N, C-alpha and C positions, 0 to 999 in steps of 0.2 A: 503493499500499499504505499503510495508516495505521500509526501509531507502533506501536501494539499488534501489529499482524500482522507488522511487522518485527522486534519483540522476539520473538515466538514463532517466526519462522523462525530467527532467530540463536540461540534456546536449543535449537531443534531440531538445528541443524547442529553445536552444540556436543557434543550428545549423540552424533550420528553419528561426530564423530571421536574418541570415547572406545571405540568399537567395532572392536577389531583387525580381525575378519573383515570389517566394511564397508570398512576402510582397504585391506584386502588386495586386495579387488575393485574399488577406486577408486570408490565409491559417492558420490552426490551427492544432497543433499536440495535440490531445485528449489523446491518450493512446500510451504508449511505453513500452514495456516489452520484455524479452528474447522470442524470437519466433514471435513477432507480433507487430502491429502498426496501430492505427487509425488516419486518417488525414481527416480534414473536411475543407469547405468554404462556406459562404453563397451564396444563390442564389442571382445573381445581374442582372440587363439589360445588362451591359458591357460584360458579359459572353455569350450572346445569337447570333446565327447565323440570317441569313435573314427571316427565317421561325418562329422565336421566340422560337427555341429550343435551349438548351445549347450546345455550341460547341463542337464537338467530342474531340477537342484538349485540353480543359478544363477536360473532363473524363480521357483522357489519361494522363495529367499531374498527376491528384490524384492517378491514379492507378500506375504509374512510380514511384512517390515519395513515396507513401505508402509501396510499394514493396521493394524500396531500403532500406527504415526505418527497415522494418521487417528482411531483409537479413542482414542489418548492425548490428543488435540487436544480431545476433550470430557470425558476421564474425568482427565486428569493421569497420573502415571506409571502405565504398564500393561503387561501382558504378552498374549500370546497363548493363548488357552485351547483353541482348536481352529481348524484352517484346511483347506479343501478347495480343491483346484486342478485344473483342465481344462487341459491342454495341446491347443491347437487345430490348431497347425501347427509343423513343425521351424523353427528359427530360424537362417539362414544370412545372410551378408553383411556389410556395414559398418554403422556408424552408432551408435546409442546405444540402450539397452534402457530403456525408460520404463514405470514401474508407476505408475498413477493410482488412488488409492483413495478412497473416500467413506464416510461413516458412514450406514448404511440406517435404522438406530434406536437409541436408546440410553437408559438408565436411570442409576441412580446408581451401580452397579458394573460393568455391562457394555455393551458397544456391539457390534452386529451390522455389519460392514463388508464392502464389496465392492472388487474390485481388478481392473482390466484391465492387461495386460501387452503393450506393443508393441515392435516394431522401428521405430525413427525414423531415416529417413534422407533423402537427397535425393529419393526417390521416394514421400514421405510416411509415413504410420503405418499398420503392419500389425500388427492383433491377432493375439498369438500364445497367450496364456493368460489365462483368467479365473478368479478366485479369490474366495472367501467365507471369513470368519473370524468367530469371537466373540473379543472383547478384553475382558479383565477388569482392573479397577484393582487395581494392585501393593499 
């Protein structure tokens, strides 16, 4: 990782530490570079809904935050303008939830990004949700 990439990751982690909701979920910024971001959090009983599946809001949080990090990597400070998510399968088991977001295209004031959310454990990565969003410069 180059010095500037390490600095970008450090700045991104500092921003995440300022987000109380992210801290509540124990979210972690694993990668942050121009055009992409990876955010994760550990599976925990507090994230489940009544049937024992990870609540859809948790997956949406991961996708939204990862999309905004990816867009912000090319725009600077940014906000989500819109997001769509498809839930592909119920999430059960142990491991980490991992959101991998990339910039599809960007201009001066907005970026279109996509994100895949996985359950990552000893069995490998299982795709759970796919999202797309428009991120705008703050």
